[in-house]
N, C-alpha and C positions, 0 to 999 in steps of 0.2 A: 438711199445713193443713190438714186436717181439726181436728186439739190446732190450733193457731191462730186456727181460727172460733170452737169452742165458749170458747174463750176470751175471744175479742168478744164474741157472744153473750151474754157473761154478765159483762163490765166493763159493754157499753152499758143493760142489764138493766136493771144497779144504779147506772145512773147516772141514765139519764131519774126511779125511783124514787127516787132525794134527792131528786133537781132540784126533781124537784118537791113533795116531799113540805113539806121547809127552804123550796123559795123560796117558797111560797105561808104555811107557820106569820109567817115572817119579814115579809110581806106584810103579812096580817091586823092584826103586833106592831105591828110598825114602819112599815111604809108600802112596806119597801124588802124588796126579792128579787131582786132581778133579775140581779143575777151567780146569783144558784144559778142561777133557771131559766132560763137560758143552758145550759146542762148539759143540758138535755132533748133542743133539736136535736143536740146533738152524739154522746147516748147514739146518739139514734133512729140515724140514720149507721154507727155502731160496730156494734150491735142487723143493719141490713141486712147490715152489709158479712161479718159470723158468715152470715150464714142464703148468704148466697152461695158465702161460701169452705166453706163446710156440702157445702151441691148438685155442686162442683161439685168436691171432692175425691172424689168416691161416683160418678165414668164414670172 
């Protein structure tokens, strides 16, 4: 369960960072980037899920 939590944290972090960078870059250049910015809440949920899973696996 701990390993799955670590994978979830890393995946959530990557989704959030990529969504922010690509989304804002597309908004500045083209004016549309909302589909990339929609990855940020998904990444945040995965990040919280991973932190919770790693903390619960230590007990």
